[in-house]
PAPA-209322 format. One record per atom (N, C-alpha, C): x, y, z; residue in one letter. Coordinates in steps of 0.05 Angstrom, whole numbers, padded with zeros to 5 digits, always signed. Example, Ala and Ser with C-alpha at 12.3 -4.5 7.8 and 13.67 -1.06 7.14 Angstrom:
% residues 2
+00264-00114+00156a;+00246-00090+00156a;+00264-00066+00156a;+00257-00045+00142s;+00273-00021+00143s;+00258+00001+00157s;
This chain:
% residues 367
-00151+00395+00161x;-00134+00398+00184x;-00105+00390+00176x;-00086+00397+00193x;-00058+00391+00188x;-00049+00366+00203x;-00031+00352+00191x;-00017+00330+00205x;+00011+00327+00194x;+00029+00319+00211x;+00056+00313+00202x;+00059+00283+00197x;+00072+00276+00175x;+00073+00248+00167x;+00100+00242+00154x;+00108+00217+00154x;+00132+00207+00141x;+00125+00199+00112x;+00137+00211+00092x;+00129+00208+00064x;+00152+00198+00048x;+00147+00178+00031x;+00166+00169+00011x;+00160+00182-00016x;+00179+00198-00026x;+00176+00210-00052x;+00192+00195-00073x;+00216+00185-00066x;+00233+00170-00084x;+00244+00145-00070x;+00244+00123-00085x;+00255+00098-00074x;+00284+00101-00067x;+00292+00090-00044x;+00320+00089-00035x;+00331+00116-00029x;+00314+00135-00023x;+00322+00162-00015x;+00311+00166+00014x;+00323+00185+00029x;+00313+00190+00056x;+00283+00197+00056x;+00269+00186+00077x;+00241+00192+00080x;+00238+00221+00089x;+00218+00235+00079x;+00213+00263+00085x;+00191+00265+00106x;+00196+00279+00128x;+00175+00284+00148x;+00165+00313+00143x;+00140+00315+00137x;+00129+00342+00129x;+00100+00344+00138x;+00091+00369+00138x;+00063+00375+00144x;+00046+00371+00120x;+00024+00356+00123x;+00005+00350+00102x;-00022+00360+00109x;-00039+00364+00089x;-00067+00370+00094x;-00083+00344+00094x;-00099+00341+00115x;-00115+00317+00119x;-00144+00324+00118x;-00159+00311+00099x;-00187+00316+00097x;-00203+00303+00120x;-00227+00314+00125x;-00244+00303+00146x;-00254+00275+00137x;-00262+00258+00156x;-00272+00232+00149x;-00299+00234+00134x;-00301+00217+00113x;-00326+00215+00098x;-00343+00192+00110x;-00363+00184+00095x;-00381+00163+00105x;-00366+00138+00111x;-00371+00126+00134x;-00359+00101+00143x;-00329+00103+00147x;-00320+00128+00153x;-00291+00132+00159x;-00289+00145+00187x;-00265+00143+00198x;-00259+00155+00224x;-00233+00171+00223x;-00231+00190+00241x;-00206+00205+00245x;-00193+00194+00270x;-00168+00186+00267x;-00153+00175+00290x;-00130+00193+00297x;-00126+00198+00323x;-00102+00210+00333x;-00083+00188+00340x;-00060+00187+00326x;-00042+00164+00329x;-00027+00166+00356x;-00026+00143+00370x;-00011+00142+00394x;+00017+00131+00390x;+00019+00110+00373x;+00045+00098+00369x;+00044+00083+00342x;+00068+00081+00330x;+00071+00066+00305x;+00096+00049+00306x;+00094+00023+00301x;+00118+00007+00300x;+00134+00012+00274x;+00159+00008+00275x;+00177+00010+00252x;+00183-00018+00242x;+00170-00025+00220x;+00171-00053+00210x;+00187-00054+00184x;+00197-00078+00178x;+00213-00081+00154x;+00195-00076+00129x;+00169-00081+00131x;+00152-00076+00108x;+00151-00046+00101x;+00154-00029+00122x;+00156+00000+00116x;+00181+00006+00100x;+00203-00006+00108x;+00228-00003+00093x;+00225-00014+00065x;+00210-00035+00061x;+00205-00046+00035x;+00191-00027+00016x;+00174-00010+00028x;+00161+00011+00012x;+00182+00032+00004x;+00201+00038+00022x;+00222+00057+00015x;+00239+00047-00008x;+00245+00021-00007x;+00263+00009-00028x;+00248+00003-00053x;+00222+00001-00052x;+00206-00006-00075x;+00200-00036-00077x;+00209-00052-00057x;+00203-00080-00057x;+00173-00084-00054x;+00160-00068-00037x;+00131-00066-00037x;+00125-00040-00052x;+00113-00042-00075x;+00113-00020-00094x;+00088-00002-00094x;+00093+00023-00090x;+00072+00044-00095x;+00083+00061-00117x;+00067+00069-00136x;+00077+00083-00160x;+00077+00113-00157x;+00072+00123-00132x;+00074+00152-00127x;+00079+00156-00098x;+00080+00181-00090x;+00086+00188-00062x;+00067+00175-00042x;+00078+00164-00020x;+00062+00149-00001x;+00070+00156+00027x;+00050+00160+00045x;+00055+00163+00073x;+00058+00136+00086x;+00079+00132+00101x;+00086+00106+00112x;+00071+00098+00137x;+00073+00072+00143x;+00063+00062+00169x;+00039+00044+00166x;+00041+00020+00177x;+00019+00001+00176x;+00016-00014+00202x;+00031-00007+00223x;+00029-00020+00249x;+00025+00001+00270x;+00001+00005+00279x;-00004+00027+00297x;-00029+00024+00314x;-00031+00042+00333x;-00055+00044+00350x;-00059+00073+00358x;-00084+00079+00364x;-00090+00107+00370x;-00118+00110+00382x;-00127+00135+00382x;-00153+00142+00395x;-00171+00156+00374x;-00196+00149+00373x;-00214+00161+00354x;-00221+00189+00363x;-00218+00208+00344x;-00225+00236+00348x;-00253+00243+00338x;-00258+00235+00313x;-00284+00240+00301x;-00292+00217+00283x;-00318+00214+00278x;-00328+00193+00261x;-00345+00206+00239x;-00345+00193+00215x;-00362+00202+00193x;-00390+00191+00194x;-00406+00199+00175x;-00433+00189+00174x;-00433+00158+00170x;-00452+00146+00183x;-00456+00117+00180x;-00439+00100+00199x;-00421+00112+00214x;-00405+00096+00233x;-00421+00092+00258x;-00426+00067+00265x;-00443+00061+00289x;-00428+00045+00310x;-00407+00031+00302x;-00393+00013+00321x;-00370+00027+00336x;-00364+00051+00329x;-00341+00066+00341x;-00350+00094+00348x;-00338+00106+00368x;-00344+00133+00376x;-00320+00147+00386x;-00320+00174+00387x;-00297+00189+00397x;-00289+00179+00425x;-00262+00176+00428x;-00252+00167+00454x;-00244+00137+00453x;-00255+00122+00434x;-00248+00093+00433x;-00219+00090+00426x;-00206+00071+00439x;-00179+00064+00432x;-00180+00040+00412x;-00163+00042+00392x;-00164+00022+00370x;-00136+00014+00361x;-00134-00011+00351x;-00111-00020+00336x;-00119-00017+00307x;-00100-00009+00290x;-00104-00007+00261x;-00097-00033+00248x;-00116-00045+00235x;-00110-00069+00218x;-00102-00060+00190x;-00081-00072+00179x;-00073-00063+00152x;-00087-00078+00130x;-00107-00094+00137x;-00125-00105+00116x;-00153-00094+00120x;-00166-00090+00098x;-00194-00081+00098x;-00211-00104+00089x;-00231-00112+00105x;-00246-00135+00096x;-00276-00130+00101x;-00293-00144+00085x;-00322-00139+00085x;-00337-00157+00104x;-00326-00181+00109x;-00340-00200+00126x;-00361-00217+00113x;-00366-00213+00087x;-00388-00227+00074x;-00380-00241+00048x;-00357-00236+00037x;-00348-00249+00012x;-00340-00277+00017x;-00333-00292-00004x;-00326-00320-00002x;-00302-00324+00017x;-00281-00308+00014x;-00258-00311+00031x;-00264-00304+00060x;-00279-00283+00065x;-00286-00276+00092x;-00302-00298+00105x;-00321-00310+00091x;-00338-00331+00102x;-00322-00356+00107x;-00299-00359+00095x;-00281-00381+00100x;-00260-00375+00122x;-00265-00352+00136x;-00246-00342+00156x;-00219-00335+00145x;-00218-00328+00119x;-00194-00318+00106x;-00197-00288+00101x;-00203-00273+00122x;-00210-00245+00118x;-00187-00229+00107x;-00162-00238+00111x;-00139-00223+00100x;-00138-00225+00070x;-00154-00243+00058x;-00155-00246+00029x;-00181-00237+00018x;-00195-00219+00032x;-00221-00209+00024x;-00221-00201-00005x;-00243-00209-00019x;-00245-00204-00048x;-00262-00180-00055x;-00273-00166-00036x;-00294-00146-00042x;-00283-00119-00051x;-00259-00111-00043x;-00251-00084-00048x;-00230-00082-00071x;-00240-00077-00094x;-00223-00074-00118x;-00214-00045-00121x;-00199-00036-00102x;-00190-00008-00101x;-00159-00008-00102x;-00147+00008-00119x;-00118+00008-00121x;-00104+00013-00094x;-00081+00002-00091x;-00066+00005-00066x;-00061+00034-00059x;-00067+00041-00034x;-00061+00068-00025x;-00085+00087-00024x;-00106+00080-00040x;-00130+00097-00041x;-00149+00089-00018x;-00167+00107-00012x;-00189+00100+00005x;-00210+00084-00011x;-00230+00074+00002x;-00248+00055-00011x;-00265+00067-00033x;-00268+00094-00032x;-00282+00107-00054x;-00264+00115-00077x;-00239+00106-00076x;-00220+00112-00098x;-00207+00139-00097x;-00210+00154-00075x;-00198+00180-00073x;-00178+00181-00050x;-00165+00205-00047x;-00145+00209-00027x;-00156+00225-00003x;-00141+00224+00019x;-00147+00240+00042x;-00123+00259+00049x;-00100+00252+00039x;-00076+00268+00045x;-00065+00283+00021x;-00056+00308+00026x;-00044+00325+00005x;-00021+00340+00016x;+00000+00344+00000x;+00022+00360+00010x;+00017+00390+00004x;+00036+00407+00012x;+00032+00436+00010x;+00028+00445-00019x;+00038+00430-00038x;+00034+00438-00066x;+00009+00427-00078x;-00007+00413-00062x;-00032+00402-00071x;-00030+00374-00082x;-00006+00362-00082x;-00002+00335-00093x;-00015+00315-00074x;-00031+00296-00085x;-00043+00276-00068x;-00022+00255-00059x;-00026+00245-00035x;-00007+00226-00023x;-00022+00201-00016x;-00012+00178-00026x;-00023+00152-00018x;-00020+00148+00012x;-00037+00130+00023x;-00034+00121+00050x;-00026+00092+00049x;-00003+00085+00061x;+00006+00057+00061x;-00015+00040+00074x;-00023+00018+00061x;-00043-00001+00071x;-00069+00013+00077x;-00074+00036+00065x;-00098+00052+00069x;-00100+00064+00097x;-00078+00063+00113x;-00079+00075+00140x;-00057+00095+00144x;-00031+00089+00139x;-00009+00108+00143x;-00006+00116+00173x;+00004+00097+00189x;+00006+00101+00218x;+00029+00119+00226x;+00047+00125+00207x;+00069+00144+00214x;+00060+00172+00208x;+00038+00179+00219x;+00026+00205+00216x;+00012+00212+00242x;+00013+00238+00250x;+00000+00246+00275x;-00030+00239+00275x;-00043+00242+00252x;-00071+00236+00249x;-00075+00219+00224x;-00096+00203+00224x;-00103+00187+00201x;-00133+00188+00197x;-00142+00187+00172x;-00170+00182+00165x;-00170+00155+00152x;-00185+00136+00163x;-00185+00108+00154x;-00213+00097+00153x;-00218+00076+00137x;-00244+00062+00138x;-00249+00049+00165x;-00273+00048+00173x;-00279+00035+00199x;-00273+00005+00198x;-00273-00006+00174x;-00266-00035+00171x;-00238-00041+00179x;-00221-00021+00182x;-00193-00025+00189x;-00188-00023+00219x;-00209-00021+00235x;-00206-00016+00263x;-00213-00040+00280x;-00197-00043+00302x;-00202-00063+00322x;-00204-00049+00349x;-00227-00049+00361x;-00230-00035+00387x;-00217-00051+00409x;-00203-00037+00427x;-00189-00050+00449x;-00197-00036+00475x;-00193-00050+00498x;-00198-00038+00524x;-00180-00014+00529x;-00189+00006+00543x;-00174+00031+00546x;-00149+00029+00563x;-00146+00007+00578x;-00122+00005+00596x;-00097-00005+00582x;-00099-00014+00557x;-00075-00024+00544x;-00058-00001+00534x;-00032-00001+00540x;-00015+00021+00529x;-00014+00020+00499x;-00017+00043+00486x;-00019+00044+00457x;+00007+00034+00444x;+00030+00039+00456x;+00055+00030+00443x;+00057+00000+00443x;+00045-00014+00462x;+00044-00043+00462x;+00023-00053+00443x;+00000-00040+00443x;-00022-00048+00426x;-00014-00045+00396x;+00002-00024+00390x;+00010-00020+00363x;+00024-00044+00351x;+00041-00057+00367x;+00056-00080+00357x;+00038-00103+00349x;+00015-00105+00362x;-00004-00126+00354x;-00016-00120+00327x;-00015-00095+00318x;-00025-00088+00292x;-00011-00101+00268x;+00013-00111+00272x;+00027-00125+00251x;+00045-00147+00261x;+00068-00140+00273x;+00089-00159+00279x;+00081-00182+00296x;+00066-00176+00317x;+00058-00198+00336x;+00037-00216+00322x;+00017-00204+00310x;-00004-00219+00297x;+00007-00236+00274x;+00025-00224+00258x;+00037-00238+00235x;+00053-00262+00244x;+00070-00258+00265x;+00087-00279+00274x;+00073-00301+00289x;+00058-00294+00310x;+00044-00313+00325x;+00022-00327+00308x;+00009-00312+00291x;-00012-00323+00274x;-00001-00343+00254x;+00023-00339+00244x;+00034-00358+00225x;+00037-00386+00238x;+00043-00386+00263x;+00046-00412+00278x;+00019-00424+00285x;+00002-00408+00297x;-00023-00418+00308x;-00046-00420+00288x;-00047-00401+00269x;-00069-00401+00250x;-00061-00415+00223x;-00038-00407+00212x;-00031-00418+00186x;-00021-00446+00187x;+00001-00450+00202x;+00013-00477+00204x;-00001-00495+00224x;-00013-00483+00244x;-00025-00499+00266x;-00006-00520+00277x;+00017-00509+00286x;+00038-00526+00297x;+00028-00543+00320x;+00035-00568+00321x;+00025-00586+00341x;+00045-00588+00365x;+00034-00593+00389x;+00052-00596+00412x;+00073-00618+00407x;+00097-00613+00417x;+00119-00632+00414x;+00134-00630+00387x;+00126-00611+00370x;+00139-00608+00344x;+00166-00596+00345x;+00182-00599+00324x;+00207-00585+00321x;+00203-00563+00300x;+00213-00539+00306x;+00208-00515+00291x;+00234-00500+00285x;+00238-00491+00261x;+00261-00473+00254x;+00249-00446+00246x;+00262-00425+00254x;+00253-00398+00247x;+00277-00383+00234x;+00275-00377+00209x;+00297-00364+00194x;+00291-00334+00195x;+00307-00319+00210x;+00303-00291+00213x;+00292-00284+00240x;+00309-00274+00258x;+00301-00268+00285x;+00297-00238+00290x;+00285-00225+00270x;+00278-00197+00274x;+00251-00195+00289x;+00238-00172+00286x;+00214-00167+00301x;+00192-00188+00296x;+00187-00195+00271x;+00166-00215+00265x;+00176-00243+00273x;+00202-00249+00267x;+00213-00275+00274x;+00212-00281+00304x;+00216-00261+00320x;+00214-00265+00349x;+00186-00273+00357x;+00166-00262+00342x;+00138-00269+00348x;+00131-00297+00337x;+00144-00305+00315x;+00141-00333+00307x;+00151-00351+00330x;+00174-00344+00341x;+00184-00360+00364x;+00165-00360+00387x;+00153-00336+00393x;+00133-00336+00414x;+00109-00353+00408x;+00101-00353+00382x;+00079-00371+00374x;+00085-00400+00378x;+00111-00407+00372x;+00119-00435+00376x;+00119-00443+00405x;+00126-00424+00422x;+00125-00429+00451x;+00096-00434+00460x;+00078-00416+00450x;+00050-00419+00457x;+00038-00446+00446x;+00049-00455+00423x;+00040-00481+00412x;+00053-00505+00426x;+00071-00500+00444x;+00085-00520+00459x;+00103-00538+00442x;+00116-00525+00423x;+00136-00539+00407x;+00159-00548+00425x;+00171-00571+00419x;+00192-00583+00435x;+00219-00570+00430x;+00226-00566+00405x;+00251-00553+00398x;+00244-00529+00380x;+00256-00506+00386x;+00252-00482+00370x;+00280-00472+00363x;+00287-00474+00337x;+00314-00467+00328x;+00313-00441+00313x;+00326-00420+00324x;+00328-00394+00311x;+00352-00393+00293x;+00349-00382+00269x;+00370-00381+00249x;+00373-00351+00241x;+00398-00341+00244x;+00403-00313+00236x;+00433-00310+00232x;+00442-00287+00222x;+00470-00282+00220x;+00480-00262+00240x;+00462-00251+00256x;+00469-00231+00276x;+00468-00243+00304x;+00491-00242+00318x;+00492-00253+00345x;+00473-00240+00364x;+00469-00214+00361x;+00450-00199+00378x;+00422-00210+00375x;+00414-00215+00350x;+00387-00225+00345x;+00384-00254+00356x;+00405-00270+00354x;+00404-00297+00365x;+00402-00296+00395x;+00415-00277+00408x;+00412-00274+00437x;+00383-00267+00444x;+00371-00249+00429x;+00343-00242+00433x;+00325-00266+00429x;+00331-00282+00409x;+00315-00305+00403x;+00314-00324+00427x;+00336-00327+00441x;+00336-00345+00465x;+00319-00333+00487x;+00319-00306+00489x;+00302-00293+00510x;+00273-00297+00504x;+00266-00300+00478x;+00238-00303+00470x;+00229-00332+00468x;+00247-00351+00474x;+00239-00378+00475x;+00253-00398+00457x;+00272-00389+00441x;+00287-00408+00424x;+00303-00428+00442x;+00302-00453+00436x;+00317-00473+00451x;+00345-00477+00439x;+00348-00470+00413x;+00374-00473+00399x;+00377-00449+00380x;+00401-00442+00374x;+00407-00421+00355x;+00427-00430+00335x;+00425-00420+00310x;+00444-00427+00289x;+00453-00400+00276x;+00479-00396+00276x;+00489-00372+00262x;+00495-00380+00233x;+00478-00370+00215x;+00479-00378+00187x;+00504-00366+00173x;+00517-00347+00187x;+00541-00336+00176x;+00566-00353+00182x;+00563-00371+00201x;+00586-00387+00210x;+00584-00416+00200x;+00560-00425+00192x;+00557-00453+00183x;+00534-00455+00164x;+00532-00477+00150x;+00510-00482+00132x;+00485-00486+00149x;+00465-00468+00146x;+00442-00470+00164x;+00425-00495+00160x;+00424-00505+00136x;+00408-00530+00131x;+00421-00553+00146x;+00447-00556+00143x;+00461-00577+00156x;+00461-00574+00187x;+00463-00549+00196x;+00462-00544+00225x;+00435-00552+00237x;+00414-00545+00223x;+00387-00552+00233x;+00383-00583+00232x;+00393-00596+00212x;+00391-00625+00210x;+00407-00638+00233x;+00430-00626+00239x;+00446-00637+00261x;+00431-00636+00288x;+00417-00613+00292x;+00401-00610+00317x;+00379-00631+00318x;+00368-00639+00295x;+00345-00657+00294x;+00353-00685+00286x;+00377-00693+00292x;+00387-00721+00287x;+00385-00728+00258x;+00389-00709+00240x;+00390-00714+00212x;+00363-00714+00198x;+00341-00710+00213x;+00315-00713+00201x;+00304-00687+00188x;+00311-00665+00199x;+00299-00639+00192x;+00276-00633+00210x;+00266-00609+00209x;+00245-00600+00228x;+00217-00607+00217x;+00198-00607+00235x;+00170-00610+00226x;+00160-00585+00211x;+00168-00562+00221x;+00159-00537+00209x;+00183-00518+00208x;+00186-00504+00185x;+00206-00483+00182x;+00191-00458+00173x;+00198-00435+00186x;+00185-00410+00180x;+00206-00391+00169x;+00202-00381+00145x;+00220-00361+00133x;+00208-00334+00138x;+00224-00317+00152x;+00213-00291+00161x;+00231-00268+00151x;+00243-00272+00127x;+00260-00251+00116x;+00249-00240+00090x;+00239-00258+00073x;+00230-00250+00047x;+00252-00250+00026x;+00268-00272+00026x;+00290-00274+00008x;+00289-00301-00006x;+00290-00302-00033x;+00288-00328-00047x;+00307-00349-00036x;+00332-00341-00029x;+00351-00360-00019x;+00342-00373+00007x;+00332-00357+00025x;+00324-00368+00051x;+00297-00382+00049x;+00281-00375+00029x;+00256-00390+00025x;+00263-00419+00017x;+00283-00422-00001x;+00292-00449-00008x;+00304-00463+00016x;+00319-00449+00032x;+00331-00461+00056x;+00309-00472+00074x;+00288-00456+00078x;+00266-00465+00095x;+00254-00491+00084x;+00250-00492+00058x;+00239-00517+00046x;+00257-00540+00051x;+00283-00536+00049x;+00302-00558+00051x;+00308-00566+00080x;+00299-00549+00099x;+00303-00555+00128x;+00282-00574+00138x;+00259-00576+00125x;+00238-00593+00136x;+00241-00622+00129x;+00232-00639+00146x;+00232-00668+00141x;+00212-00675+00120x;+00212-00701+00112x;+00191-00711+00094x;+00164-00706+00107x;+00145-00697+00091x;+00118-00690+00100x;+00117-00666+00119x;+00140-00652+00121x;+00140-00627+00137x;+00129-00604+00122x;+00128-00581+00135x;+00116-00557+00124x;+00135-00533+00126x;+00140-00520+00104x;+00154-00495+00104x;+00134-00472+00100x;+00135-00453+00118x;+00116-00430+00118x;+00131-00405+00111x;+00122-00391+00091x;+00135-00367+00082x;+00120-00343+00093x;+00134-00328+00111x;+00122-00305+00124x;+00133-00279+00114x;+00159-00279+00108x;+00172-00255+00098x;+00162-00246+00071x;+00160-00220+00067x;+00150-00209+00042x;+00173-00203+00024x;+00176-00219+00003x;+00198-00216-00016x;+00193-00192-00035x;+00213-00184-00050x;+00210-00164-00071x;+00188-00173-00091x;+00172-00154-00100x;+00149-00162-00117x;+00157-00175-00143x;+00183-00173-00151x;+00192-00186-00176x;+00207-00212-00170x;+00212-00219-00145x;+00228-00242-00138x;+00213-00268-00144x;+00229-00289-00152x;+00218-00315-00157x;+00235-00336-00143x;+00223-00360-00138x;+00236-00382-00124x;+00236-00406-00142x;+00258-00420-00142x;+00261-00445-00158x;+00265-00469-00140x;+00249-00490-00143x;+00251-00514-00127x;+00250-00538-00146x;+00263-00560-00138x;+00261-00585-00155x;+00232-00596-00154x;+00220-00596-00178x;+00191-00603-00179x;+00186-00632-00169x;+00203-00651-00176x;+00198-00678-00168x;+00200-00682-00138x;+00217-00665-00126x;+00222-00667-00097x;+00196-00661-00082x;+00180-00643-00092x;+00155-00636-00079x;+00137-00660-00076x;+00138-00677-00097x;+00121-00701-00097x;+00133-00723-00080x;+00159-00728-00084x;+00171-00752-00072x;+00175-00749-00042x;+00175-00725-00031x;+00178-00722-00002x;+00153-00712+00012x;+00133-00704-00004x;+00108-00694+00007x;+00112-00670+00026x;+00133-00655+00021x;+00137-00631+00037x;+00117-00610+00026x;+00108-00593+00044x;+00089-00572+00037x;+00103-00545+00038x;+00097-00528+00019x;+00107-00500+00019x;+00082-00482+00018x;+00078-00467+00040x;+00054-00451+00042x;+00061-00422+00050x;+00043-00404+00043x;+00047-00376+00051x;+00030-00369+00074x;+00038-00348+00089x;+00022-00338+00111x;+00022-00308+00109x;-00002-00297+00103x;-00005-00268+00101x;-00019-00258+00126x;-00006-00240+00141x;-00017-00228+00165x;-00024-00249+00185x;-00009-00271+00186x;-00015-00292+00205x;-00042-00305+00201x;-00053-00304+00177x;-00080-00315+00171x;-00100-00307+00193x;-00098-00282+00201x;-00113-00273+00225x;-00141-00263+00218x;-00158-00262+00239x;-00183-00248+00239x;-00180-00225+00258x;-00173-00201+00249x;-00163-00180+00267x;-00181-00175+00291x;-00207-00174+00287x;-00225-00167+00310x;-00229-00190+00330x;-00220-00214+00322x;-00221-00237+00340x;-00193-00241+00352x;-00173-00242+00335x;-00146-00250+00344x;-00131-00228+00360x;-00134-00203+00352x;-00118-00182+00365x;-00126-00179+00395x;-00152-00178+00401x;-00158-00176+00430x;-00148-00201+00446x;-00148-00224+00433x;-00138-00248+00446x;-00108-00246+00452x;-00094-00235+00433x;-00065-00231+00437x;-00059-00211+00460x;-00075-00190+00462x;-00072-00172+00484x;-00079-00185+00511x;-00098-00203+00510x;-00104-00218+00535x;-00081-00236+00543x;-00068-00249+00524x;-00045-00265+00529x;-00022-00248+00541x;-00019-00224+00531x;+00001-00205+00542x;-00006-00199+00571x;-00031-00194+00576x;-00040-00187+00603x;-00036-00210+00623x;-00038-00235+00612x;-00035-00259+00629x;-00006-00266+00632x;+00013-00251+00620x;+00041-00257+00622x;+00050-00279+00603x;+00034-00287+00583x;+00041-00308+00565x;+00053-00299+00539x;+00053-00273+00535x;+00063-00261+00510x;+00080-00236+00517x;+00104-00236+00506x;+00122-00214+00512x;+00118-00191+00492x;+00108-00168+00502x;+00107-00144+00486x;+00126-00123+00496x;+00129-00120+00522x;+00147-00100+00533x;+00175-00105+00523x;+00183-00130+00522x;+00211-00137+00515x;+00216-00133+00485x;+00195-00132+00469x;+00198-00127+00440x;+00209-00099+00434x;+00201-00080+00450x;+00208-00052+00445x;+00236-00046+00456x;+00254-00042+00438x;+00282-00036+00446x;+00290-00007+00443x;+00273+00009+00429x;+00279+00038+00428x;+00254+00053+00419x;+00250+00077+00430x;+00230+00095+00422x;+00242+00117+00404x;+00226+00126+00385x;+00235+00147+00367x;+00214+00168+00364x;+00222+00193+00358x;+00203+00213+00349x;+00200+00210+00319x;+00178+00221+00308x;+00173+00219+00280x;+00196+00229+00263x;+00209+00250+00272x;+00231+00262+00257x;+00256+00244+00256x;+00256+00223+00272x;+00278+00204+00272x;+00273+00179+00255x;+00254+00180+00237x;+00247+00157+00222x;+00270+00145+00206x;+00287+00162+00194x;+00309+00151+00179x;+00330+00138+00197x;+00334+00149+00221x;+00351+00136+00240x;+00339+00109+00249x;+00313+00108+00252x;+00300+00083+00260x;+00304+00061+00239x;+00302+00069+00213x;+00307+00049+00192x;+00336+00040+00192x;+00355+00059+00196x;+00383+00052+00197x;+00389+00032+00220x;+00376+00037+00243x;+00380+00019+00266x;+00368-00009+00260x;+00346-00009+00246x;+00334-00035+00239x;+00351-00051+00220x;+00362-00037+00200x;+00380-00051+00181x;+00405-00061+00195x;+00414-00047+00215x;+00438-00055+00230x;+00432-00077+00251x;+00407-00084+00253x;+00400-00105+00273x;+00400-00096+00301x;+00397-00070+00306x;+00399-00059+00333x;+00374-00064+00350x;+00351-00067+00337x;+00325-00068+00351x;+00310-00094+00347x;+00296-00103+00367x;+00275-00122+00363x;+00252-00108+00349x;+00244-00085+00361x;+00224-00068+00348x;+00229-00039+00358x;+00232-00021+00339x;+00231+00007+00345x;+00203+00017+00343x;+00196+00037+00360x;+00169+00047+00360x;+00170+00078+00359x;+00154+00089+00341x;+00150+00118+00341x;+00127+00125+00360x;+00132+00143+00378x;+00111+00151+00397x;+00103+00180+00391x;+00077+00185+00393x;+00066+00211+00387x;+00056+00226+00411x;+00047+00211+00431x;+00036+00224+00456x;+00058+00229+00476x;
């Protein structure tokens, strides 16, 4: 069958929207009609090569849609089911999965972009195989994906809102509640008030943090941060962010600092913002070749912790429905995250707007 998708052929070149050939689902796979796909900085990182695929790749890792057909062996899903796409594939039985670290599943030793059997499902008009970002490729009208990547949701949730839970919301809120386990009354700094950073702020609100300090260089993003629950803002372009955060916290530093940019400089800033025995949580995905340098003795003498958070340390089929319930209860802002809708053909414009700081989240809508 045919599908239109956003494809990266060359790094740092415009994304190509073109018609591709999509194979039918094989065993334990499903065909999804995409309803919406968020435009996330990780998608742009594939364009730039910071997240590296060594050949042409169809973009998109944050999405929701409706099942059209299922392959042999699929028993938990059927046509008509509405689903969120998880960008991690996990078995549920390996050591990491049994430790509730399903995002670090050890079972699937398949190269990035392939399906679980090591083959492709997408081809362009010349017959060239196309990788699927995160094995899903949500910036496509249709997707064939493993059933392990699906989270079933109730049919009344709007797909454009559910799509955001597929990455940005889960990554941000989960970093606070699952990875760091922020305690009530804590002080929190969030470096980077983009789409994921705003959800870190929302997570800190849910955790009942006392002070939530948003740090960014864009005034528009700092204004958004206050709408999502930040109690204080720091413009890192106007002052030293480390000193500014310490000033807000009477010279002590924060209990928790979250870096949501993926930049070695701001990773170090997050570490230096926390108090003795505090925790710096790295959420942003840096370039695959980037490294960070910290004073080794300082790690010991202050007992500060530096930890990573991948996908908010989530359990997709447990956490994502919970997040939608919080939205339904008015405790989680999803409507306010979407600042612009795009058609698939506008993907390059969507990336330009994101780089300019115009959106909390842009969303590509298909229906």
